[in-house]
N, C-alpha and C positions, 0 to 999 in steps of 0.2 A: 504494499499499500504506500504509494508515493506520499511523502511529507509526514508520515506517522513515526518513522524511525527515531527522529530526534526527540520525541515526546515519551519515550520509554515503552512504546507499543511494539509488539512484534508483528510480523507479517501474517501470523496465523489467524485465520478467520475464527477459529474456536476461542482464541484469547479475546478477540474483539467482541464476539457475541457474549462471552462471560462477563466482560467489563460492562457491556450495556445491560445485561441482566442484573448484575449487582447494582447498577445505578437505578434501575426500575424498582428493585426490592427496597432500596434506600428511600426512594420517593414514596413508595406505598406505605412504608413504615411512618414516614413523616406525615403523610395524609391522614393515617389513622390517629396519630398523636393530635393533629390539628382538629379533626372531627371530634375526638374525645374532649379536647379543651373547649371547643365551641359548645358541645352539648352540655358540659358541666356549667359553663357560663349561663346558658339559657335556663337550666334547671335552677340555678342560684338566683337568677333574676326573677323567675316565676315565684320562687319561695319568698323572696324579699318582698315582692308585691303583695303576696298573701299575708305575710307577717305584718305589713303596714296597712292592711285593709284596702288596698288599692286594686281595682279590677285590672287585669292585664290589658284589656281593651283601651285603657286610658293612654297607653303609649302611642296608639294610633296604628299599630301593626302587631301581628302575632309572630314572634320568632319561631323558627322551625328547628327541630332536632334533625341532624343530618345522618346519613349513612354513606358508605363508600359507593353504593349503588346509585344513590340519588346524586351524589357529587359527579359521578361518571356520566350520568344522563344530562346534568346541567352542562358539563364540559362539552359533550357531543353536540348539544343544542346550540351552544355558542359557536362551535366550530362550523356547524351547518349554516348558521346565519352569516358568517364572515365569508363564505364561498360565493 
């Protein structure tokens, strides 16, 4: 692969595929961490509203809990719109 030798990559396709797979795994783990953080924040927000006697509707929108499936669907929809 021209231009890759100087970056510590080998010419082996298997090495390149494994590097990309490792990157995908890292991004999937980060996505899971972010989804969990988002969902925790939403749950804390909702509980704080209840604790203070304020209906969640007072905010003007209802926050959503996320899943990796929902995030994937949103990402695909945004990609489709940009085409």
